[in-house]
All heavy atoms as TSV, in Angstrom:
chain	resi	resn	atom	element	x	y	z
A	1	MET	N	N	-41.859	-29.295	52.601
A	1	MET	CA	C	-41.024	-28.118	52.755
A	1	MET	C	C	-39.566	-28.554	52.781
A	1	MET	O	O	-39.191	-29.493	53.469
A	1	MET	CB	C	-41.410	-27.390	54.041
A	1	MET	CG	C	-40.724	-26.067	54.186
A	1	MET	SD	S	-41.118	-25.153	55.698
A	1	MET	CE	C	-42.872	-24.969	55.572
A	2	ALA	N	N	-38.732	-27.872	52.052
A	2	ALA	CA	C	-37.326	-28.255	51.927
A	2	ALA	C	C	-36.470	-27.732	53.071
A	2	ALA	O	O	-35.371	-28.207	53.285
A	2	ALA	CB	C	-36.768	-27.741	50.610
A	3	HIS	N	N	-36.960	-26.750	53.825
A	3	HIS	CA	C	-36.157	-26.185	54.906
A	3	HIS	C	C	-36.938	-26.274	56.217
A	3	HIS	O	O	-38.165	-26.238	56.224
A	3	HIS	CB	C	-35.763	-24.735	54.611
A	3	HIS	CG	C	-36.920	-23.848	54.284
A	3	HIS	ND1	N	-37.513	-23.843	53.049
A	3	HIS	CD2	C	-37.608	-22.959	55.026
A	3	HIS	CE1	C	-38.500	-22.976	53.038
A	3	HIS	NE2	N	-38.586	-22.430	54.238
A	4	LYS	N	N	-36.189	-26.402	57.325
A	4	LYS	CA	C	-36.851	-26.514	58.625
A	4	LYS	C	C	-35.862	-26.255	59.751
A	4	LYS	O	O	-34.644	-26.353	59.579
A	4	LYS	CB	C	-37.451	-27.908	58.795
A	4	LYS	CG	C	-36.427	-29.035	58.761
A	4	LYS	CD	C	-37.100	-30.386	58.850
A	4	LYS	CE	C	-36.085	-31.500	58.643
A	4	LYS	NZ	N	-36.715	-32.808	58.661
A	5	PHE	N	N	-36.404	-25.911	60.901
A	5	PHE	CA	C	-35.640	-25.823	62.134
A	5	PHE	C	C	-35.812	-27.142	62.874
A	5	PHE	O	O	-36.892	-27.716	62.876
A	5	PHE	CB	C	-36.151	-24.692	63.021
A	5	PHE	CG	C	-35.842	-23.319	62.497
A	5	PHE	CD1	C	-36.789	-22.595	61.812
A	5	PHE	CD2	C	-34.590	-22.751	62.700
A	5	PHE	CE1	C	-36.512	-21.324	61.340
A	5	PHE	CE2	C	-34.303	-21.488	62.229
A	5	PHE	CZ	C	-35.264	-20.774	61.549
A	6	VAL	N	N	-34.757	-27.593	63.525
A	6	VAL	CA	C	-34.780	-28.839	64.286
A	6	VAL	C	C	-34.108	-28.571	65.635
A	6	VAL	O	O	-33.071	-27.909	65.681
A	6	VAL	CB	C	-34.011	-29.956	63.539
A	6	VAL	CG1	C	-33.994	-31.232	64.340
A	6	VAL	CG2	C	-34.597	-30.180	62.159
A	7	ILE	N	N	-34.707	-29.072	66.706
A	7	ILE	CA	C	-34.082	-28.992	68.024
A	7	ILE	C	C	-33.647	-30.399	68.403
A	7	ILE	O	O	-34.470	-31.324	68.419
A	7	ILE	CB	C	-35.040	-28.413	69.077
A	7	ILE	CG1	C	-35.407	-26.978	68.711
A	7	ILE	CG2	C	-34.410	-28.474	70.465
A	7	ILE	CD1	C	-36.460	-26.355	69.611
A	8	GLU	N	N	-32.348	-30.551	68.670
A	8	GLU	CA	C	-31.778	-31.862	69.012
A	8	GLU	C	C	-30.871	-31.711	70.228
A	8	GLU	O	O	-30.392	-30.620	70.521
A	8	GLU	CB	C	-30.943	-32.402	67.850
A	8	GLU	CG	C	-31.724	-32.612	66.578
A	8	GLU	CD	C	-30.843	-33.064	65.422
A	8	GLU	OE1	O	-29.614	-32.852	65.452
A	8	GLU	OE2	O	-31.400	-33.621	64.485
A	9	GLN	N	N	-30.633	-32.822	70.902
A	9	GLN	CA	C	-29.662	-32.823	71.983
A	9	GLN	C	C	-28.301	-33.201	71.431
A	9	GLN	O	O	-28.185	-34.104	70.605
A	9	GLN	CB	C	-30.060	-33.822	73.071
A	9	GLN	CG	C	-30.981	-33.226	74.102
A	9	GLN	CD	C	-31.199	-34.150	75.275
A	9	GLN	OE1	O	-31.721	-35.238	75.087
A	9	GLN	NE2	N	-30.810	-33.716	76.456
A	10	ASN	N	N	-27.251	-32.497	71.900
A	10	ASN	CA	C	-25.898	-32.848	71.492
A	10	ASN	C	C	-25.312	-33.872	72.466
A	10	ASN	O	O	-25.995	-34.311	73.394
A	10	ASN	CB	C	-25.018	-31.594	71.364
A	10	ASN	CG	C	-24.847	-30.838	72.669
A	10	ASN	OD1	O	-25.094	-31.350	73.767
A	10	ASN	ND2	N	-24.421	-29.596	72.568
A	11	LYS	N	N	-24.067	-34.246	72.256
A	11	LYS	CA	C	-23.434	-35.274	73.091
A	11	LYS	C	C	-23.302	-34.845	74.545
A	11	LYS	O	O	-23.250	-35.676	75.438
A	11	LYS	CB	C	-22.067	-35.638	72.528
A	11	LYS	CG	C	-22.148	-36.365	71.212
A	11	LYS	CD	C	-20.764	-36.690	70.674
A	11	LYS	CE	C	-20.876	-37.361	69.319
A	11	LYS	NZ	N	-19.560	-37.650	68.746
A	12	ALA	N	N	-23.261	-33.538	74.793
A	12	ALA	CA	C	-23.143	-33.012	76.155
A	12	ALA	C	C	-24.503	-32.936	76.858
A	12	ALA	O	O	-24.579	-32.527	78.005
A	12	ALA	CB	C	-22.496	-31.635	76.128
A	13	GLY	N	N	-25.570	-33.298	76.147
A	13	GLY	CA	C	-26.908	-33.263	76.724
A	13	GLY	C	C	-27.594	-31.912	76.605
A	13	GLY	O	O	-28.673	-31.711	77.149
A	14	GLU	N	N	-26.968	-30.976	75.875
A	14	GLU	CA	C	-27.556	-29.654	75.676
A	14	GLU	C	C	-28.469	-29.675	74.446
A	14	GLU	O	O	-28.305	-30.501	73.553
A	14	GLU	CB	C	-26.459	-28.620	75.463
A	14	GLU	CG	C	-25.491	-28.508	76.606
A	14	GLU	CD	C	-24.283	-27.672	76.250
A	14	GLU	OE1	O	-23.751	-27.814	75.129
A	14	GLU	OE2	O	-23.885	-26.884	77.101
A	15	TYR	N	N	-29.402	-28.737	74.414
A	15	TYR	CA	C	-30.308	-28.618	73.271
A	15	TYR	C	C	-29.742	-27.606	72.276
A	15	TYR	O	O	-29.324	-26.528	72.656
A	15	TYR	CB	C	-31.697	-28.199	73.733
A	15	TYR	CG	C	-32.355	-29.262	74.567
A	15	TYR	CD1	C	-32.241	-29.255	75.947
A	15	TYR	CD2	C	-33.054	-30.302	73.971
A	15	TYR	CE1	C	-32.819	-30.242	76.722
A	15	TYR	CE2	C	-33.636	-31.299	74.729
A	15	TYR	CZ	C	-33.514	-31.261	76.101
A	15	TYR	OH	O	-34.084	-32.256	76.854
A	16	VAL	N	N	-29.737	-27.990	71.012
A	16	VAL	CA	C	-29.177	-27.164	69.944
A	16	VAL	C	C	-30.255	-26.966	68.885
A	16	VAL	O	O	-30.921	-27.917	68.476
A	16	VAL	CB	C	-27.941	-27.864	69.318
A	16	VAL	CG1	C	-27.362	-27.040	68.196
A	16	VAL	CG2	C	-26.900	-28.147	70.379
A	17	ALA	N	N	-30.429	-25.710	68.464
A	17	ALA	CA	C	-31.334	-25.404	67.360
A	17	ALA	C	C	-30.536	-25.457	66.068
A	17	ALA	O	O	-29.463	-24.864	65.970
A	17	ALA	CB	C	-31.968	-24.034	67.555
A	18	LYS	N	N	-31.053	-26.181	65.096
A	18	LYS	CA	C	-30.375	-26.323	63.806
A	18	LYS	C	C	-31.320	-25.892	62.696
A	18	LYS	O	O	-32.533	-26.036	62.806
A	18	LYS	CB	C	-29.970	-27.780	63.566
A	18	LYS	CG	C	-28.990	-28.307	64.588
A	18	LYS	CD	C	-28.642	-29.754	64.330
A	18	LYS	CE	C	-27.616	-30.249	65.338
A	18	LYS	NZ	N	-27.257	-31.654	65.077
A	19	PHE	N	N	-30.743	-25.350	61.618
A	19	PHE	CA	C	-31.510	-25.027	60.422
A	19	PHE	C	C	-31.014	-25.929	59.316
A	19	PHE	O	O	-29.819	-25.968	59.030
A	19	PHE	CB	C	-31.327	-23.557	60.034
A	19	PHE	CG	C	-32.147	-23.164	58.838
A	19	PHE	CD1	C	-33.517	-23.000	58.938
A	19	PHE	CD2	C	-31.549	-22.980	57.605
A	19	PHE	CE1	C	-34.283	-22.648	57.836
A	19	PHE	CE2	C	-32.298	-22.632	56.500
A	19	PHE	CZ	C	-33.669	-22.463	56.610
A	20	LYS	N	N	-31.940	-26.670	58.717
A	20	LYS	CA	C	-31.579	-27.611	57.662
A	20	LYS	C	C	-32.325	-27.273	56.380
A	20	LYS	O	O	-33.487	-26.862	56.411
A	20	LYS	CB	C	-31.918	-29.045	58.084
A	20	LYS	CG	C	-31.098	-29.527	59.248
A	20	LYS	CD	C	-31.399	-30.988	59.559
A	20	LYS	CE	C	-30.492	-31.487	60.671
A	20	LYS	NZ	N	-30.685	-32.922	60.919
A	21	TYR	N	N	-31.632	-27.436	55.268
A	21	TYR	CA	C	-32.237	-27.308	53.941
A	21	TYR	C	C	-32.066	-28.652	53.267
A	21	TYR	O	O	-30.940	-29.108	53.068
A	21	TYR	CB	C	-31.564	-26.198	53.138
A	21	TYR	CG	C	-32.199	-26.013	51.784
A	21	TYR	CD1	C	-33.389	-25.316	51.667
A	21	TYR	CD2	C	-31.635	-26.549	50.646
A	21	TYR	CE1	C	-33.991	-25.150	50.433
A	21	TYR	CE2	C	-32.229	-26.399	49.408
A	21	TYR	CZ	C	-33.409	-25.696	49.307
A	21	TYR	OH	O	-34.010	-25.551	48.090
A	22	ASN	N	N	-33.187	-29.282	52.936
A	22	ASN	CA	C	-33.195	-30.684	52.520
A	22	ASN	C	C	-32.500	-31.463	53.633
A	22	ASN	O	O	-32.891	-31.354	54.780
A	22	ASN	CB	C	-32.564	-30.881	51.153
A	22	ASN	CG	C	-33.410	-30.271	50.052
A	22	ASN	OD1	O	-34.631	-30.246	50.135
A	22	ASN	ND2	N	-32.760	-29.755	49.038
A	23	SER	N	N	-31.478	-32.193	53.368
A	23	SER	CA	C	-30.785	-32.930	54.422
A	23	SER	C	C	-29.492	-32.232	54.843
A	23	SER	O	O	-28.755	-32.744	55.676
A	23	SER	CB	C	-30.479	-34.353	53.962
A	23	SER	OG	O	-29.642	-34.324	52.829
A	24	ASP	N	N	-29.218	-31.047	54.270
A	24	ASP	CA	C	-27.980	-30.326	54.570
A	24	ASP	C	C	-28.138	-29.427	55.792
A	24	ASP	O	O	-29.098	-28.650	55.886
A	24	ASP	CB	C	-27.557	-29.462	53.380
A	24	ASP	CG	C	-27.215	-30.286	52.158
A	24	ASP	OD1	O	-26.691	-31.394	52.326
A	24	ASP	OD2	O	-27.490	-29.807	51.037
A	25	LEU	N	N	-27.193	-29.510	56.709
A	25	LEU	CA	C	-27.162	-28.643	57.868
A	25	LEU	C	C	-26.560	-27.308	57.452
A	25	LEU	O	O	-25.421	-27.250	56.985
A	25	LEU	CB	C	-26.335	-29.287	58.983
A	25	LEU	CG	C	-26.173	-28.485	60.261
A	25	LEU	CD1	C	-27.524	-28.204	60.899
A	25	LEU	CD2	C	-25.274	-29.244	61.223
A	26	ILE	N	N	-27.328	-26.219	57.593
A	26	ILE	CA	C	-26.882	-24.895	57.173
A	26	ILE	C	C	-26.189	-24.179	58.329
A	26	ILE	O	O	-25.117	-23.626	58.170
A	26	ILE	CB	C	-28.058	-24.057	56.644
A	26	ILE	CG1	C	-28.796	-24.795	55.520
A	26	ILE	CG2	C	-27.590	-22.683	56.192
A	26	ILE	CD1	C	-27.951	-25.144	54.307
A	27	TRP	N	N	-26.802	-24.162	59.514
A	27	TRP	CA	C	-26.186	-23.567	60.705
A	27	TRP	C	C	-26.811	-24.154	61.957
A	27	TRP	O	O	-27.851	-24.785	61.909
A	27	TRP	CB	C	-26.266	-22.045	60.703
A	27	TRP	CG	C	-27.657	-21.460	60.687
A	27	TRP	CD1	C	-28.334	-20.991	59.608
A	27	TRP	CD2	C	-28.535	-21.287	61.808
A	27	TRP	NE1	N	-29.571	-20.539	59.983
A	27	TRP	CE2	C	-29.721	-20.709	61.326
A	27	TRP	CE3	C	-28.443	-21.556	63.161
A	27	TRP	CZ2	C	-30.803	-20.398	62.146
A	27	TRP	CZ3	C	-29.520	-21.250	63.978
A	27	TRP	CH2	C	-30.672	-20.676	63.466
A	28	TRP	N	N	-26.158	-23.896	63.095
A	28	TRP	CA	C	-26.677	-24.353	64.375
A	28	TRP	C	C	-26.280	-23.353	65.456
A	28	TRP	O	O	-25.379	-22.543	65.274
A	28	TRP	CB	C	-26.182	-25.753	64.717
A	28	TRP	CG	C	-24.697	-25.856	64.861
A	28	TRP	CD1	C	-23.981	-25.746	66.020
A	28	TRP	CD2	C	-23.750	-26.071	63.825
A	28	TRP	NE1	N	-22.639	-25.885	65.770
A	28	TRP	CE2	C	-22.470	-26.087	64.409
A	28	TRP	CE3	C	-23.835	-26.256	62.446
A	28	TRP	CZ2	C	-21.306	-26.265	63.675
A	28	TRP	CZ3	C	-22.677	-26.431	61.731
A	28	TRP	CH2	C	-21.442	-26.448	62.341
A	29	THR	N	N	-26.973	-23.430	66.571
A	29	THR	CA	C	-26.726	-22.513	67.673
A	29	THR	C	C	-25.780	-23.149	68.688
A	29	THR	O	O	-25.425	-24.318	68.576
A	29	THR	CB	C	-28.030	-22.163	68.411
A	29	THR	OG1	O	-28.546	-23.354	69.031
A	29	THR	CG2	C	-29.062	-21.571	67.472
A	30	GLU	N	N	-25.464	-22.365	69.699
A	30	GLU	CA	C	-24.754	-22.897	70.852
A	30	GLU	C	C	-25.694	-23.862	71.584
A	30	GLU	O	O	-26.883	-23.925	71.279
A	30	GLU	CB	C	-24.370	-21.756	71.788
A	30	GLU	CG	C	-25.591	-21.015	72.340
A	30	GLU	CD	C	-25.218	-19.808	73.167
A	30	GLU	OE1	O	-24.929	-18.769	72.591
A	30	GLU	OE2	O	-25.220	-19.953	74.399
A	31	GLY	N	N	-25.175	-24.587	72.550
A	31	GLY	CA	C	-26.000	-25.495	73.327
A	31	GLY	C	C	-26.749	-24.761	74.427
A	31	GLY	O	O	-26.221	-23.841	75.045
A	32	TYR	N	N	-27.991	-25.149	74.665
A	32	TYR	CA	C	-28.830	-24.572	75.711
A	32	TYR	C	C	-29.215	-25.681	76.688
A	32	TYR	O	O	-29.341	-26.846	76.304
A	32	TYR	CB	C	-30.096	-23.947	75.120
A	32	TYR	CG	C	-29.808	-22.759	74.243
A	32	TYR	CD1	C	-29.643	-22.904	72.870
A	32	TYR	CD2	C	-29.680	-21.495	74.794
A	32	TYR	CE1	C	-29.359	-21.811	72.068
A	32	TYR	CE2	C	-29.401	-20.393	73.994
A	32	TYR	CZ	C	-29.245	-20.564	72.635
A	32	TYR	OH	O	-28.963	-19.481	71.848
A	33	SER	N	N	-29.451	-25.295	77.939
A	33	SER	CA	C	-29.788	-26.286	78.960
A	33	SER	C	C	-31.221	-26.780	78.850
A	33	SER	O	O	-31.569	-27.808	79.431
A	33	SER	CB	C	-29.550	-25.709	80.363
A	33	SER	OG	O	-30.349	-24.557	80.560
A	34	SER	N	N	-32.061	-26.081	78.087
A	34	SER	CA	C	-33.460	-26.489	77.941
A	34	SER	C	C	-33.914	-26.347	76.490
A	34	SER	O	O	-33.328	-25.585	75.715
A	34	SER	CB	C	-34.361	-25.636	78.835
A	34	SER	OG	O	-34.384	-24.297	78.367
A	35	LYS	N	N	-34.987	-27.066	76.160
A	35	LYS	CA	C	-35.579	-26.919	74.829
A	35	LYS	C	C	-36.111	-25.510	74.639
A	35	LYS	O	O	-36.067	-24.965	73.544
A	35	LYS	CB	C	-36.722	-27.921	74.637
A	35	LYS	CG	C	-36.275	-29.309	74.308
A	35	LYS	CD	C	-37.470	-30.190	73.976
A	35	LYS	CE	C	-37.023	-31.602	73.676
A	35	LYS	NZ	N	-38.171	-32.467	73.365
A	36	ALA	N	N	-36.603	-24.912	75.725
A	36	ALA	CA	C	-37.128	-23.548	75.643
A	36	ALA	C	C	-36.041	-22.568	75.209
A	36	ALA	O	O	-36.308	-21.642	74.440
A	36	ALA	CB	C	-37.725	-23.126	76.980
A	37	GLY	N	N	-34.818	-22.744	75.681
A	37	GLY	CA	C	-33.713	-21.891	75.276
A	37	GLY	C	C	-33.433	-22.008	73.795
A	37	GLY	O	O	-33.220	-21.011	73.100
A	38	ALA	N	N	-33.446	-23.231	73.275
A	38	ALA	CA	C	-33.232	-23.446	71.842
A	38	ALA	C	C	-34.387	-22.871	71.031
A	38	ALA	O	O	-34.177	-22.262	69.982
A	38	ALA	CB	C	-33.061	-24.936	71.552
A	39	ARG	N	N	-35.608	-23.025	71.533
A	39	ARG	CA	C	-36.774	-22.472	70.839
A	39	ARG	C	C	-36.711	-20.936	70.819
A	39	ARG	O	O	-37.042	-20.308	69.821
A	39	ARG	CB	C	-38.056	-22.949	71.510
A	39	ARG	CG	C	-39.310	-22.596	70.750
A	39	ARG	CD	C	-40.548	-23.234	71.323
A	39	ARG	NE	N	-40.454	-24.668	71.485
A	39	ARG	CZ	C	-40.630	-25.564	70.526
A	39	ARG	NH1	N	-40.903	-25.160	69.312
A	39	ARG	NH2	N	-40.546	-26.851	70.772
A	40	ASN	N	N	-36.247	-20.328	71.903
A	40	ASN	CA	C	-36.087	-18.869	71.946
A	40	ASN	C	C	-35.065	-18.395	70.916
A	40	ASN	O	O	-35.235	-17.332	70.308
A	40	ASN	CB	C	-35.674	-18.410	73.344
A	40	ASN	CG	C	-36.808	-18.483	74.339
A	40	ASN	OD1	O	-37.978	-18.515	73.971
A	40	ASN	ND2	N	-36.463	-18.531	75.610
A	41	ALA	N	N	-34.007	-19.173	70.709
A	41	ALA	CA	C	-33.008	-18.825	69.695
A	41	ALA	C	C	-33.642	-18.821	68.305
A	41	ALA	O	O	-33.388	-17.920	67.503
A	41	ALA	CB	C	-31.832	-19.797	69.749
A	42	ILE	N	N	-34.468	-19.810	68.030
A	42	ILE	CA	C	-35.161	-19.874	66.734
A	42	ILE	C	C	-36.079	-18.659	66.585
A	42	ILE	O	O	-36.098	-18.008	65.541
A	42	ILE	CB	C	-35.960	-21.184	66.597
A	42	ILE	CG1	C	-35.005	-22.372	66.503
A	42	ILE	CG2	C	-36.900	-21.125	65.386
A	42	ILE	CD1	C	-35.688	-23.720	66.599
A	43	GLU	N	N	-36.841	-18.345	67.625
A	43	GLU	CA	C	-37.752	-17.204	67.577
A	43	GLU	C	C	-36.993	-15.900	67.333
A	43	GLU	O	O	-37.458	-15.029	66.600
A	43	GLU	CB	C	-38.575	-17.114	68.858
A	43	GLU	CG	C	-39.567	-18.254	69.036
A	43	GLU	CD	C	-40.598	-18.344	67.928
A	43	GLU	OE1	O	-41.052	-17.299	67.419
A	43	GLU	OE2	O	-40.938	-19.482	67.548
A	44	SER	N	N	-35.819	-15.772	67.922
A	44	SER	CA	C	-35.005	-14.570	67.719
A	44	SER	C	C	-34.556	-14.443	66.265
A	44	SER	O	O	-34.585	-13.352	65.687
A	44	SER	CB	C	-33.791	-14.602	68.640
A	44	SER	OG	O	-32.973	-13.480	68.418
A	45	VAL	N	N	-34.153	-15.552	65.667
A	45	VAL	CA	C	-33.740	-15.530	64.258
A	45	VAL	C	C	-34.919	-15.156	63.371
A	45	VAL	O	O	-34.791	-14.329	62.460
A	45	VAL	CB	C	-33.145	-16.889	63.834
A	45	VAL	CG1	C	-32.969	-16.966	62.329
A	45	VAL	CG2	C	-31.835	-17.139	64.542
A	46	LEU	N	N	-36.085	-15.736	63.639
A	46	LEU	CA	C	-37.267	-15.436	62.834
A	46	LEU	C	C	-37.677	-13.968	62.969
A	46	LEU	O	O	-38.092	-13.338	61.996
A	46	LEU	CB	C	-38.431	-16.345	63.241
A	46	LEU	CG	C	-38.260	-17.814	62.901
A	46	LEU	CD1	C	-39.381	-18.635	63.530
A	46	LEU	CD2	C	-38.234	-18.023	61.397
A	47	LYS	N	N	-37.546	-13.412	64.173
A	47	LYS	CA	C	-37.942	-12.029	64.418
A	47	LYS	C	C	-36.921	-11.038	63.875
A	47	LYS	O	O	-37.283	-10.050	63.232
A	47	LYS	CB	C	-38.108	-11.810	65.923
A	47	LYS	CG	C	-38.468	-10.397	66.301
A	47	LYS	CD	C	-38.574	-10.253	67.807
A	47	LYS	CE	C	-38.797	-8.800	68.194
A	47	LYS	NZ	N	-38.771	-8.621	69.643
A	48	ASN	N	N	-35.635	-11.279	64.125
A	48	ASN	CA	C	-34.599	-10.296	63.817
A	48	ASN	C	C	-33.851	-10.554	62.509
A	48	ASN	O	O	-33.223	-9.644	61.986
A	48	ASN	CB	C	-33.580	-10.250	64.957
A	48	ASN	CG	C	-34.230	-9.876	66.262
A	48	ASN	OD1	O	-34.899	-8.858	66.352
A	48	ASN	ND2	N	-34.065	-10.692	67.282
A	49	GLY	N	N	-33.903	-11.759	61.999
A	49	GLY	CA	C	-33.115	-12.127	60.839
A	49	GLY	C	C	-33.525	-11.531	59.510
A	49	GLY	O	O	-32.674	-11.111	58.731
A	50	PRO	N	N	-34.830	-11.433	59.206
A	50	PRO	CA	C	-35.217	-10.963	57.872
A	50	PRO	C	C	-34.685	-9.588	57.490
A	50	PRO	O	O	-34.407	-9.339	56.330
A	50	PRO	CB	C	-36.752	-10.966	57.929
A	50	PRO	CG	C	-37.072	-12.006	58.926
A	50	PRO	CD	C	-35.984	-11.891	59.970
A	51	GLY	N	N	-34.528	-8.689	58.458
A	51	GLY	CA	C	-34.063	-7.351	58.144
A	51	GLY	C	C	-32.565	-7.158	58.339
A	51	GLY	O	O	-32.066	-6.043	58.216
A	52	ALA	N	N	-31.846	-8.223	58.642
A	52	ALA	CA	C	-30.418	-8.108	58.924
A	52	ALA	C	C	-29.638	-7.753	57.651
A	52	ALA	O	O	-29.916	-8.274	56.568
A	52	ALA	CB	C	-29.884	-9.421	59.498
A	53	PRO	N	N	-28.660	-6.859	57.788
A	53	PRO	CA	C	-27.848	-6.492	56.629
A	53	PRO	C	C	-26.884	-7.636	56.249
A	53	PRO	O	O	-26.581	-8.483	57.076
A	53	PRO	CB	C	-27.069	-5.267	57.102
A	53	PRO	CG	C	-26.975	-5.437	58.577
A	53	PRO	CD	C	-28.245	-6.121	58.986
A	54	VAL	N	N	-26.434	-7.609	55.023
A	54	VAL	CA	C	-25.438	-8.576	54.551
A	54	VAL	C	C	-24.100	-7.854	54.452
A	54	VAL	O	O	-24.008	-6.803	53.812
A	54	VAL	CB	C	-25.837	-9.149	53.158
A	54	VAL	CG1	C	-24.748	-10.060	52.645
A	54	VAL	CG2	C	-27.160	-9.862	53.249
A	55	GLU	N	N	-23.085	-8.399	55.104
A	55	GLU	CA	C	-21.754	-7.810	55.055
A	55	GLU	C	C	-20.838	-8.724	54.275
A	55	GLU	O	O	-20.917	-9.937	54.395
A	55	GLU	CB	C	-21.187	-7.629	56.468
A	55	GLU	CG	C	-21.923	-6.600	57.280
A	55	GLU	CD	C	-21.285	-6.368	58.633
A	55	GLU	OE1	O	-20.142	-6.837	58.862
A	55	GLU	OE2	O	-21.915	-5.717	59.464
A	56	GLU	N	N	-20.003	-8.144	53.463
A	56	GLU	CA	C	-19.014	-8.905	52.712
A	56	GLU	C	C	-17.624	-8.485	53.159
A	56	GLU	O	O	-17.364	-7.300	53.322
A	56	GLU	CB	C	-19.188	-8.673	51.213
A	56	GLU	CG	C	-20.524	-9.184	50.699
A	56	GLU	CD	C	-20.634	-9.070	49.197
A	56	GLU	OE1	O	-19.614	-9.141	48.497
A	56	GLU	OE2	O	-21.765	-8.915	48.720
A	57	ALA	N	N	-16.761	-9.468	53.347
A	57	ALA	CA	C	-15.387	-9.161	53.798
A	57	ALA	C	C	-14.433	-9.147	52.626
A	57	ALA	O	O	-14.632	-9.715	51.611
A	57	ALA	CB	C	-14.941	-10.176	54.819
């Protein structure tokens, strides 16, 4: 699979959810104090993201 979610710790020791396509980092979340917080962020994107509108500025 060319795309995936990854949970990593940042330099501050917080957990960050990242979305990668191949080896490219597409986006990442804020830092969370637990892996569960980062996992919840991923679940929210999966649940709410597919129907989100696209806005152009």
